[in-house]
N, CA, C and O atoms as a GROMACS GRO file, in nm:
protein
  524
    1MET      N    1  -5.074  -2.698  -0.745
    1MET     CA    2  -4.942  -2.737  -0.792
    1MET      C    3  -4.868  -2.617  -0.853
    1MET      O    4  -4.749  -2.596  -0.828
    2LYS      N    5  -4.942  -2.539  -0.934
    2LYS     CA    6  -4.881  -2.423  -0.997
    2LYS      C    7  -4.836  -2.323  -0.890
    2LYS      O    8  -4.732  -2.258  -0.904
    3PHE      N    9  -4.914  -2.310  -0.785
    3PHE     CA   10  -4.882  -2.221  -0.674
    3PHE      C   11  -4.752  -2.265  -0.605
    3PHE      O   12  -4.668  -2.180  -0.572
    4LEU      N   13  -4.734  -2.392  -0.584
    4LEU     CA   14  -4.615  -2.448  -0.520
    4LEU      C   15  -4.491  -2.422  -0.606
    4LEU      O   16  -4.386  -2.386  -0.552
    5VAL      N   17  -4.499  -2.439  -0.736
    5VAL     CA   18  -4.387  -2.414  -0.826
    5VAL      C   19  -4.349  -2.266  -0.822
    5VAL      O   20  -4.230  -2.232  -0.823
    6THR      N   21  -4.449  -2.178  -0.818
    6THR     CA   22  -4.423  -2.034  -0.811
    6THR      C   23  -4.351  -1.998  -0.682
    6THR      O   24  -4.257  -1.918  -0.684
    7ILE      N   25  -4.392  -2.056  -0.571
    7ILE     CA   26  -4.327  -2.029  -0.442
    7ILE      C   27  -4.182  -2.078  -0.444
    7ILE      O   28  -4.092  -2.007  -0.400
    8ILE      N   29  -4.159  -2.197  -0.493
    8ILE     CA   30  -4.023  -2.253  -0.500
    8ILE      C   31  -3.935  -2.165  -0.588
    8ILE      O   32  -3.821  -2.135  -0.552
    9PHE      N   33  -3.986  -2.124  -0.703
    9PHE     CA   34  -3.910  -2.038  -0.793
    9PHE      C   35  -3.876  -1.905  -0.726
    9PHE      O   36  -3.762  -1.858  -0.734
   10THR      N   37  -3.973  -1.846  -0.660
   10THR     CA   38  -3.953  -1.717  -0.592
   10THR      C   39  -3.850  -1.729  -0.481
   10THR      O   40  -3.761  -1.644  -0.470
   11LEU      N   41  -3.859  -1.833  -0.400
   11LEU     CA   42  -3.763  -1.852  -0.290
   11LEU      C   43  -3.622  -1.877  -0.342
   11LEU      O   44  -3.525  -1.824  -0.288
   12SER      N   45  -3.610  -1.957  -0.447
   12SER     CA   46  -3.476  -1.984  -0.501
   12SER      C   47  -3.416  -1.858  -0.563
   12SER      O   48  -3.294  -1.838  -0.555
   13THR      N   49  -3.498  -1.774  -0.624
   13THR     CA   50  -3.449  -1.647  -0.680
   13THR      C   51  -3.401  -1.555  -0.568
   13THR      O   52  -3.294  -1.495  -0.580
   14LEU      N   53  -3.479  -1.544  -0.462
   14LEU     CA   54  -3.439  -1.461  -0.348
   14LEU      C   55  -3.310  -1.512  -0.285
   14LEU      O   56  -3.223  -1.432  -0.250
   15TYR      N   57  -3.296  -1.641  -0.272
   15TYR     CA   58  -3.175  -1.701  -0.215
   15TYR      C   59  -3.054  -1.670  -0.303
   15TYR      O   60  -2.946  -1.640  -0.253
   16SER      N   61  -3.074  -1.676  -0.434
   16SER     CA   62  -2.966  -1.646  -0.529
   16SER      C   63  -2.920  -1.502  -0.514
   16SER      O   64  -2.799  -1.476  -0.512
   17PHE      N   65  -3.013  -1.407  -0.503
   17PHE     CA   66  -2.976  -1.267  -0.485
   17PHE      C   67  -2.903  -1.247  -0.352
   17PHE      O   68  -2.807  -1.169  -0.346
   18ALA      N   69  -2.946  -1.314  -0.249
   18ALA     CA   70  -2.881  -1.302  -0.119
   18ALA      C   71  -2.737  -1.352  -0.126
   18ALA      O   72  -2.648  -1.290  -0.068
   19GLN      N   73  -2.713  -1.461  -0.197
   19GLN     CA   74  -2.578  -1.514  -0.211
   19GLN      C   75  -2.489  -1.416  -0.285
   19GLN      O   76  -2.375  -1.394  -0.244
   20ASN      N   77  -2.539  -1.356  -0.393
   20ASN     CA   78  -2.460  -1.259  -0.469
   20ASN      C   79  -2.426  -1.137  -0.386
   20ASN      O   80  -2.315  -1.086  -0.394
   21LYS      N   81  -2.520  -1.089  -0.306
   21LYS     CA   82  -2.496  -0.972  -0.223
   21LYS      C   83  -2.388  -1.003  -0.119
   21LYS      O   84  -2.301  -0.919  -0.094
   22ASN      N   85  -2.391  -1.124  -0.058
   22ASN     CA   86  -2.289  -1.162   0.039
   22ASN      C   87  -2.151  -1.168  -0.026
   22ASN      O   88  -2.053  -1.126   0.035
   23LYS      N   89  -2.142  -1.220  -0.149
   23LYS     CA   90  -2.014  -1.226  -0.218
   23LYS      C   91  -1.961  -1.087  -0.246
   23LYS      O   92  -1.842  -1.062  -0.234
   24GLN      N   93  -2.050  -0.994  -0.284
   24GLN     CA   94  -2.007  -0.856  -0.308
   24GLN      C   95  -1.958  -0.793  -0.180
   24GLN      O   96  -1.856  -0.724  -0.181
   25ASN      N   97  -2.028  -0.814  -0.069
   25ASN     CA   98  -1.985  -0.759   0.059
   25ASN      C   99  -1.851  -0.816   0.101
   25ASN      O  100  -1.765  -0.742   0.150
   26ASP      N  101  -1.830  -0.947   0.082
   26ASP     CA  102  -1.702  -1.010   0.115
   26ASP      C  103  -1.590  -0.950   0.031
   26ASP      O  104  -1.480  -0.926   0.082
   27SER      N  105  -1.617  -0.925  -0.096
   27SER     CA  106  -1.517  -0.867  -0.185
   27SER      C  107  -1.481  -0.726  -0.140
   27SER      O  108  -1.363  -0.690  -0.140
   28LEU      N  109  -1.580  -0.646  -0.102
   28LEU     CA  110  -1.554  -0.511  -0.053
   28LEU      C  111  -1.474  -0.514   0.077
   28LEU      O  112  -1.384  -0.432   0.095
   29LYS      N  113  -1.506  -0.607   0.167
   29LYS     CA  114  -1.431  -0.619   0.292
   29LYS      C  115  -1.286  -0.654   0.264
   29LYS      O  116  -1.196  -0.598   0.327
   30LEU      N  117  -1.262  -0.747   0.172
   30LEU     CA  118  -1.127  -0.788   0.139
   30LEU      C  119  -1.049  -0.672   0.080
   30LEU      O  120  -0.932  -0.653   0.114
   31GLN      N  121  -1.111  -0.594  -0.008
   31GLN     CA  122  -1.044  -0.479  -0.066
   31GLN      C  123  -1.008  -0.377   0.040
   31GLN      O  124  -0.899  -0.320   0.036
   32SER      N  125  -1.097  -0.353   0.136
   32SER     CA  126  -1.067  -0.254   0.239
   32SER      C  127  -0.959  -0.304   0.335
   32SER      O  128  -0.885  -0.223   0.390
   33ILE      N  129  -0.949  -0.434   0.355
   33ILE     CA  130  -0.842  -0.489   0.439
   33ILE      C  131  -0.708  -0.474   0.370
   33ILE      O  132  -0.609  -0.440   0.435
   34ASN      N  133  -0.702  -0.497   0.239
   34ASN     CA  134  -0.577  -0.489   0.165
   34ASN      C  135  -0.533  -0.346   0.138
   34ASN      O  136  -0.414  -0.323   0.119
   35ALA      N  137  -0.624  -0.251   0.137
   35ALA     CA  138  -0.591  -0.112   0.112
   35ALA      C  139  -0.553  -0.047   0.245
   35ALA      O  140  -0.639  -0.016   0.326
   36VAL      N  141  -0.423  -0.028   0.265
   36VAL     CA  142  -0.374   0.023   0.392
   36VAL      C  143  -0.299   0.154   0.373
   36VAL      O  144  -0.254   0.186   0.263
   37SER      N  145  -0.286   0.228   0.482
   37SER     CA  146  -0.219   0.358   0.478
   37SER      C  147  -0.067   0.346   0.481
   37SER      O  148   0.003   0.431   0.425
   38TYR      N  149  -0.015   0.244   0.546
   38TYR     CA  150   0.130   0.228   0.560
   38TYR      C  151   0.172   0.087   0.522
   38TYR      O  152   0.100  -0.010   0.550
   39ARG      N  153   0.289   0.076   0.460
   39ARG     CA  154   0.349  -0.053   0.428
   39ARG      C  155   0.498  -0.046   0.457
   39ARG      O  156   0.560   0.060   0.443
   40LEU      N  157   0.556  -0.161   0.496
   40LEU     CA  158   0.700  -0.173   0.513
   40LEU      C  159   0.757  -0.248   0.393
   40LEU      O  160   0.705  -0.353   0.354
   41PHE      N  161   0.864  -0.194   0.334
   41PHE     CA  162   0.932  -0.257   0.222
   41PHE      C  163   1.073  -0.295   0.266
   41PHE      O  164   1.149  -0.208   0.310
   42PRO      N  165   1.109  -0.422   0.253
   42PRO     CA  166   1.243  -0.463   0.294
   42PRO      C  167   1.348  -0.411   0.197
   42PRO      O  168   1.325  -0.402   0.077
   43THR      N  169   1.464  -0.376   0.251
   43THR     CA  170   1.580  -0.345   0.168
   43THR      C  171   1.666  -0.471   0.166
   43THR      O  172   1.634  -0.570   0.233
   44GLN      N  173   1.775  -0.469   0.090
   44GLN     CA  174   1.864  -0.584   0.090
   44GLN      C  175   1.954  -0.586   0.213
   44GLN      O  176   2.024  -0.684   0.238
   45ASN      N  177   1.952  -0.478   0.291
   45ASN     CA  178   2.020  -0.476   0.420
   45ASN      C  179   1.923  -0.537   0.521
   45ASN      O  180   1.811  -0.488   0.537
   46ILE      N  181   1.963  -0.644   0.588
   46ILE     CA  182   1.869  -0.719   0.672
   46ILE      C  183   1.815  -0.640   0.791
   46ILE      O  184   1.717  -0.682   0.852
   47TYR      N  185   1.875  -0.526   0.824
   47TYR     CA  186   1.831  -0.448   0.939
   47TYR      C  187   1.746  -0.327   0.901
   47TYR      O  188   1.701  -0.254   0.990
   48ASN      N  189   1.722  -0.305   0.773
   48ASN     CA  190   1.655  -0.182   0.731
   48ASN      C  191   1.533  -0.208   0.645
   48ASN      O  192   1.533  -0.296   0.558
   49PHE      N  193   1.430  -0.130   0.671
   49PHE     CA  194   1.306  -0.129   0.592
   49PHE      C  195   1.276   0.015   0.555
   49PHE      O  196   1.324   0.108   0.619
   50ILE      N  197   1.198   0.032   0.451
   50ILE     CA  198   1.142   0.164   0.419
   50ILE      C  199   0.994   0.159   0.452
   50ILE      O  200   0.920   0.075   0.402
   51LYS      N  201   0.952   0.251   0.539
   51LYS     CA  202   0.810   0.264   0.572
   51LYS      C  203   0.751   0.369   0.479
   51LYS      O  204   0.798   0.483   0.474
   52LEU      N  205   0.646   0.329   0.405
   52LEU     CA  206   0.584   0.416   0.306
   52LEU      C  207   0.442   0.450   0.348
   52LEU      O  208   0.363   0.361   0.380
   53ASN      N  209   0.409   0.578   0.346
   53ASN     CA  210   0.271   0.622   0.359
   53ASN      C  211   0.212   0.606   0.219
   53ASN      O  212   0.240   0.686   0.130
   54THR      N  213   0.130   0.504   0.200
   54THR     CA  214   0.077   0.473   0.067
   54THR      C  215  -0.024   0.576   0.019
   54THR      O  216  -0.063   0.574  -0.098
   55ARG      N  217  -0.067   0.664   0.107
   55ARG     CA  218  -0.166   0.766   0.070
   55ARG      C  219  -0.102   0.888   0.004
   55ARG      O  220  -0.158   0.947  -0.088
   56ASN      N  221   0.020   0.927   0.053
   56ASN     CA  222   0.079   1.052   0.003
   56ASN      C  223   0.226   1.043  -0.036
   56ASN      O  224   0.283   1.144  -0.078
   57GLY      N  225   0.289   0.927  -0.022
   57GLY     CA  226   0.427   0.909  -0.067
   57GLY      C  227   0.535   0.944   0.034
   57GLY      O  228   0.653   0.935   0.002
   58GLN      N  229   0.498   0.983   0.155
   58GLN     CA  230   0.600   1.010   0.256
   58GLN      C  231   0.670   0.880   0.294
   58GLN      O  232   0.609   0.773   0.292
   59MET      N  233   0.802   0.889   0.328
   59MET     CA  234   0.880   0.769   0.360
   59MET      C  235   0.974   0.792   0.479
   59MET      O  236   1.020   0.903   0.504
   60TRP      N  237   0.999   0.683   0.550
   60TRP     CA  238   1.092   0.681   0.661
   60TRP      C  239   1.180   0.558   0.650
   60TRP      O  240   1.138   0.455   0.599
   61LEU      N  241   1.303   0.570   0.697
   61LEU     CA  242   1.393   0.456   0.706
   61LEU      C  243   1.378   0.397   0.846
   61LEU      O  244   1.392   0.468   0.945
   62VAL      N  245   1.348   0.268   0.852
   62VAL     CA  246   1.328   0.199   0.981
   62VAL      C  247   1.440   0.098   0.996
   62VAL      O  248   1.458   0.010   0.911
   63GLN      N  249   1.515   0.110   1.105
   63GLN     CA  250   1.624   0.017   1.133
   63GLN      C  251   1.595  -0.052   1.265
   63GLN      O  252   1.555   0.012   1.362
   64PHE      N  253   1.616  -0.183   1.268
   64PHE     CA  254   1.595  -0.257   1.393
   64PHE      C  255   1.725  -0.327   1.432
   64PHE      O  256   1.815  -0.344   1.350
   65GLY      N  257   1.732  -0.367   1.557
   65GLY     CA  258   1.850  -0.438   1.606
   65GLY      C  259   1.827  -0.484   1.748
   65GLY      O  260   1.731  -0.445   1.813
   66VAL      N  261   1.916  -0.567   1.794
   66VAL     CA  262   1.907  -0.620   1.930
   66VAL      C  263   1.936  -0.511   2.031
   66VAL      O  264   1.869  -0.502   2.134
   67GLU      N  265   2.034  -0.430   2.004
   67GLU     CA  266   2.074  -0.322   2.095
   67GLU      C  267   1.990  -0.197   2.066
   67GLU      O  268   1.961  -0.165   1.951
   68GLU      N  269   1.951  -0.128   2.173
   68GLU     CA  270   1.864  -0.012   2.159
   68GLU      C  271   1.924   0.095   2.069
   68GLU      O  272   1.852   0.158   1.992
   69GLU      N  273   2.055   0.117   2.078
   69GLU     CA  274   2.117   0.221   1.997
   69GLU      C  275   2.117   0.189   1.847
   69GLU      O  276   2.146   0.276   1.765
   70ASN      N  277   2.084   0.066   1.811
   70ASN     CA  278   2.076   0.027   1.669
   70ASN      C  279   1.934   0.038   1.613
   70ASN      O  280   1.913   0.014   1.494
   71ARG      N  281   1.837   0.072   1.697
   71ARG     CA  282   1.698   0.085   1.651
   71ARG      C  283   1.665   0.233   1.630
   71ARG      O  284   1.694   0.318   1.714
   72MET      N  285   1.604   0.261   1.512
   72MET     CA  286   1.569   0.401   1.485
   72MET      C  287   1.469   0.408   1.371
   72MET      O  288   1.457   0.316   1.290
   73THR      N  289   1.399   0.519   1.366
   73THR     CA  290   1.318   0.558   1.252
   73THR      C  291   1.360   0.699   1.218
   73THR      O  292   1.363   0.786   1.305
   74THR      N  293   1.394   0.722   1.092
   74THR     CA  294   1.440   0.854   1.051
   74THR      C  295   1.373   0.893   0.919
   74THR      O  296   1.334   0.807   0.840
   75ASN      N  297   1.360   1.021   0.897
   75ASN     CA  298   1.294   1.072   0.777
   75ASN      C  299   1.373   1.036   0.652
   75ASN      O  300   1.495   1.052   0.647
   76LEU      N  301   1.303   0.989   0.553
   76LEU     CA  302   1.361   0.967   0.420
   76LEU      C  303   1.306   1.072   0.324
   76LEU      O  304   1.381   1.133   0.248
   77SER      N  305   1.176   1.092   0.329
   77SER     CA  306   1.111   1.196   0.249
   77SER      C  307   0.978   1.229   0.315
   77SER      O  308   0.882   1.152   0.305
   78ILE      N  309   0.972   1.342   0.384
   78ILE     CA  310   0.850   1.374   0.459
   78ILE      C  311   0.760   1.474   0.386
   78ILE      O  312   0.657   1.515   0.440
   79VAL      N  313   0.796   1.512   0.264
   79VAL     CA  314   0.712   1.604   0.185
   79VAL      C  315   0.605   1.522   0.114
   79VAL      O  316   0.638   1.435   0.034
   80PRO      N  317   0.477   1.547   0.141
   80PRO     CA  318   0.371   1.475   0.071
   80PRO      C  319   0.378   1.503  -0.079
   80PRO      O  320   0.403   1.616  -0.120
   81LEU      N  321   0.356   1.400  -0.161
   81LEU     CA  322   0.364   1.413  -0.306
   81LEU      C  323   0.230   1.444  -0.371
   81LEU      O  324   0.223   1.468  -0.492
   82VAL      N  325   0.123   1.445  -0.291
   82VAL     CA  326  -0.010   1.486  -0.337
   82VAL      C  327  -0.075   1.569  -0.228
   82VAL      O  328  -0.037   1.561  -0.111
   83THR      N  329  -0.172   1.650  -0.266
   83THR     CA  330  -0.246   1.728  -0.168
   83THR      C  331  -0.338   1.635  -0.089
   83THR      O  332  -0.373   1.527  -0.136
   84SER      N  333  -0.377   1.676   0.029
   84SER     CA  334  -0.455   1.590   0.118
   84SER      C  335  -0.589   1.546   0.058
   84SER      O  336  -0.639   1.438   0.090
   85ASP      N  337  -0.648   1.628  -0.030
   85ASP     CA  338  -0.775   1.590  -0.091
   85ASP      C  339  -0.760   1.480  -0.197
   85ASP      O  340  -0.859   1.423  -0.241
   86LYS      N  341  -0.636   1.451  -0.238
   86LYS     CA  342  -0.611   1.347  -0.337
   86LYS      C  343  -0.549   1.221  -0.276
   86LYS      O  344  -0.511   1.129  -0.349
   87GLU      N  345  -0.538   1.217  -0.144
   87GLU     CA  346  -0.482   1.100  -0.077
   87GLU      C  347  -0.579   0.982  -0.082
   87GLU      O  348  -0.698   0.997  -0.054
   88VAL      N  349  -0.527   0.864  -0.118
   88VAL     CA  350  -0.604   0.741  -0.125
   88VAL      C  351  -0.514   0.628  -0.078
   88VAL      O  352  -0.397   0.623  -0.116
   89ASN      N  353  -0.566   0.537   0.004
   89ASN     CA  354  -0.487   0.421   0.045
   89ASN      C  355  -0.434   0.346  -0.075
   89ASN      O  356  -0.504   0.327  -0.174
   90ASP      N  357  -0.309   0.304  -0.066
   90ASP     CA  358  -0.239   0.227  -0.171
   90ASP      C  359  -0.219   0.305  -0.300
   90ASP      O  360  -0.204   0.244  -0.406
   91ARG      N  361  -0.219   0.435  -0.294
   91ARG     CA  362  -0.190   0.515  -0.413
   91ARG      C  363  -0.043   0.498  -0.454
   91ARG      O  364  -0.013   0.490  -0.573
   92PHE      N  365   0.047   0.492  -0.355
   92PHE     CA  366   0.191   0.482  -0.382
   92PHE      C  367   0.243   0.344  -0.344
   92PHE      O  368   0.196   0.282  -0.250
   93THR      N  369   0.343   0.298  -0.420
   93THR     CA  370   0.412   0.174  -0.385
   93THR      C  371   0.558   0.185  -0.428
   93THR      O  372   0.593   0.269  -0.510
   94LEU      N  373   0.641   0.099  -0.371
   94LEU     CA  374   0.784   0.098  -0.399
   94LEU      C  375   0.823  -0.030  -0.473
   94LEU      O  376   0.768  -0.137  -0.448
   95TYR      N  377   0.919  -0.016  -0.565
   95TYR     CA  378   0.974  -0.130  -0.637
   95TYR      C  379   1.126  -0.129  -0.618
   95TYR      O  380   1.190  -0.027  -0.641
   96PRO      N  381   1.184  -0.241  -0.576
   96PRO     CA  382   1.330  -0.247  -0.562
   96PRO      C  383   1.397  -0.248  -0.699
   96PRO      O  384   1.336  -0.285  -0.800
   97THR      N  385   1.523  -0.208  -0.703
   97THR     CA  386   1.603  -0.212  -0.824
   97THR      C  387   1.724  -0.303  -0.798
   97THR      O  388   1.738  -0.359  -0.690
   98GLN      N  389   1.810  -0.317  -0.897
   98GLN     CA  390   1.933  -0.397  -0.880
   98GLN      C  391   2.029  -0.330  -0.782
   98GLN      O  392   2.112  -0.398  -0.722
   99ASN      N  393   2.020  -0.198  -0.766
   99ASN     CA  394   2.102  -0.125  -0.671
   99ASN      C  395   2.038  -0.139  -0.534
   99ASN      O  396   1.922  -0.102  -0.516
  100ILE      N  397   2.112  -0.191  -0.437
  100ILE     CA  398   2.052  -0.220  -0.306
  100ILE      C  399   2.003  -0.094  -0.234
  100ILE      O  400   1.922  -0.105  -0.142
  101TYR      N  401   2.050   0.022  -0.272
  101TYR     CA  402   2.012   0.147  -0.206
  101TYR      C  403   1.905   0.226  -0.282
  101TYR      O  404   1.864   0.333  -0.237
  102THR      N  405   1.859   0.174  -0.396
  102THR     CA  406   1.767   0.249  -0.480
  102THR      C  407   1.637   0.175  -0.503
  102THR      O  408   1.637   0.056  -0.534
  103PHE      N  409   1.527   0.246  -0.487
  103PHE     CA  410   1.394   0.197  -0.517
  103PHE      C  411   1.329   0.292  -0.616
  103PHE      O  412   1.372   0.407  -0.630
  104ILE      N  413   1.226   0.245  -0.684
  104ILE     CA  414   1.143   0.331  -0.767
  104ILE      C  415   1.009   0.346  -0.696
  104ILE      O  416   0.944   0.247  -0.662
  105LEU      N  417   0.969   0.471  -0.673
  105LEU     CA  418   0.840   0.501  -0.613
  105LEU      C  419   0.742   0.529  -0.727
  105LEU      O  420   0.771   0.610  -0.815
  106LEU      N  421   0.627   0.462  -0.725
  106LEU     CA  422   0.527   0.478  -0.830
  106LEU      C  423   0.397   0.530  -0.772
  106LEU      O  424   0.345   0.478  -0.674
  107ASP      N  425   0.346   0.637  -0.835
  107ASP     CA  426   0.210   0.683  -0.807
  107ASP      C  427   0.120   0.600  -0.898
  107ASP      O  428   0.117   0.621  -1.019
  108GLN      N  429   0.047   0.508  -0.840
  108GLN     CA  430  -0.033   0.412  -0.918
  108GLN      C  431  -0.158   0.475  -0.978
  108GLN      O  432  -0.228   0.410  -1.056
  109MET      N  433  -0.187   0.600  -0.943
  109MET     CA  434  -0.305   0.665  -0.999
  109MET      C  435  -0.271   0.748  -1.123
  109MET      O  436  -0.349   0.750  -1.218
  110ASP      N  437  -0.157   0.817  -1.122
  110ASP     CA  438  -0.124   0.901  -1.239
  110ASP      C  439   0.004   0.859  -1.310
  110ASP      O  440   0.040   0.918  -1.412
  111GLY      N  441   0.074   0.758  -1.258
  111GLY     CA  442   0.191   0.704  -1.326
  111GLY      C  443   0.322   0.776  -1.301
  111GLY      O  444   0.425   0.737  -1.357
  112ARG      N  445   0.322   0.879  -1.220
  112ARG     CA  446   0.448   0.949  -1.191
  112ARG      C  447   0.544   0.855  -1.117
  112ARG      O  448   0.500   0.768  -1.042
  113THR      N  449   0.674   0.875  -1.139
  113THR     CA  450   0.776   0.792  -1.074
  113THR      C  451   0.887   0.879  -1.016
  113THR      O  452   0.914   0.989  -1.064
  114TRP      N  453   0.950   0.826  -0.910
  114TRP     CA  454   1.062   0.892  -0.844
  114TRP      C  455   1.170   0.788  -0.816
  114TRP      O  456   1.141   0.671  -0.792
  115GLN      N  457   1.294   0.833  -0.820
  115GLN     CA  458   1.405   0.751  -0.774
  115GLN      C  459   1.424   0.781  -0.627
  115GLN      O  460   1.439   0.897  -0.588
  116VAL      N  461   1.424   0.676  -0.545
  116VAL     CA  462   1.441   0.689  -0.400
  116VAL      C  463   1.573   0.624  -0.362
  116VAL      O  464   1.592   0.504  -0.386
  117HIS      N  465   1.663   0.701  -0.304
  117HIS     CA  466   1.793   0.649  -0.262
  117HIS      C  467   1.799   0.659  -0.110
  117HIS      O  468   1.796   0.769  -0.055
  118TRP      N  469   1.808   0.544  -0.043
  118TRP     CA  470   1.813   0.546   0.102
  118TRP      C  471   1.957   0.523   0.147
  118TRP      O  472   2.038   0.464   0.075
  119SER      N  473   1.987   0.569   0.266
  119SER     CA  474   2.118   0.549   0.327
  119SER      C  475   2.107   0.579   0.476
  119SER      O  476   2.018   0.653   0.520
  120ILE      N  477   2.196   0.521   0.551
  120ILE     CA  478   2.204   0.556   0.693
  120ILE      C  479   2.254   0.700   0.706
  120ILE      O  480   2.213   0.773   0.797
  121ASN      N  481   2.341   0.742   0.615
  121ASN     CA  482   2.396   0.878   0.616
  121ASN      C  483   2.296   0.975   0.554
  121ASN      O  484   2.253   0.957   0.440
  122LEU      N  485   2.261   1.078   0.629
  122LEU     CA  486   2.163   1.178   0.586
  122LEU      C  487   2.200   1.242   0.453
  122LEU      O  488   2.113   1.266   0.369
  123GLU      N  489   2.329   1.270   0.433
  123GLU     CA  490   2.374   1.338   0.312
  123GLU      C  491   2.354   1.254   0.186
  123GLU      O  492   2.349   1.309   0.076
  124LYS      N  493   2.342   1.125   0.199
  124LYS     CA  494   2.330   1.036   0.083
  124LYS      C  495   2.187   0.999   0.050
  124LYS      O  496   2.164   0.929  -0.049
  125ARG      N  497   2.090   1.043   0.129
  125ARG     CA  498   1.949   1.013   0.103
  125ARG      C  499   1.892   1.116   0.007
  125ARG      O  500   1.919   1.236   0.019
  126PHE      N  501   1.811   1.068  -0.090
  126PHE     CA  502   1.741   1.163  -0.176
  126PHE      C  503   1.625   1.094  -0.246
  126PHE      O  504   1.619   0.972  -0.257
  127ILE      N  505   1.533   1.177  -0.293
  127ILE     CA  506   1.424   1.134  -0.378
  127ILE      C  507   1.414   1.237  -0.489
  127ILE      O  508   1.410   1.357  -0.464
  128THR      N  509   1.409   1.188  -0.613
  128THR     CA  510   1.405   1.278  -0.728
  128THR      C  511   1.309   1.224  -0.833
  128THR      O  512   1.304   1.103  -0.856
  129PRO      N  513   1.232   1.312  -0.898
  129PRO     CA  514   1.139   1.265  -1.000
  129PRO      C  515   1.212   1.202  -1.119
  129PRO      O  516   1.322   1.244  -1.154
  130ILE      N  517   1.152   1.102  -1.178
  130ILE     CA  518   1.201   1.044  -1.304
  130ILE      C  519   1.103   1.091  -1.410
  130ILE      O  520   0.987   1.050  -1.412
  131GLU      N  521   1.153   1.177  -1.499
  131GLU     CA  522   1.064   1.233  -1.602
  131GLU      C  523   1.108   1.191  -1.740
  131GLU      O  524   1.045   1.229  -1.838
   0.00000   0.00000   0.00000
C-alpha cells in the first residue's frame, strides 16, 4: 500500500511539472509572436499609415488608394536611432497626439522620445528629439 501511494505521489508530481513547463513554453511562444520587427500605425487621414521598424526606429509613410497613382511608400525617417547591436523587436513604438500630423516616438528601453511630423509634402516631414 505504501508503495502504491509513493507511485501515485511521484506521478502526480511529474505531471504537475510537465504542466508548468508547457505553460512556460506557451508564454514564450506568445511573447515571440507579439514581438515583431514592423508595425503599422494609423493616422487620422484614412489613406495613410506610418510603418515603423520597431527594432531601430526607422519609419515610412504608407498611403493606399483605389487608383495606382494614389498608392505609395515613402521615407519618413530612414536613419536608425540605435546601432545594430542594440536592435530588439518592439523597442520603439508610436503614440498619436491631438495634432493629426504629429506622433511621439518612444524608445521603450531607454525612454528617449522624438516628435514625428508626417506629411505628404517632403518639406513638411521631420523627426526631432524631445529633450
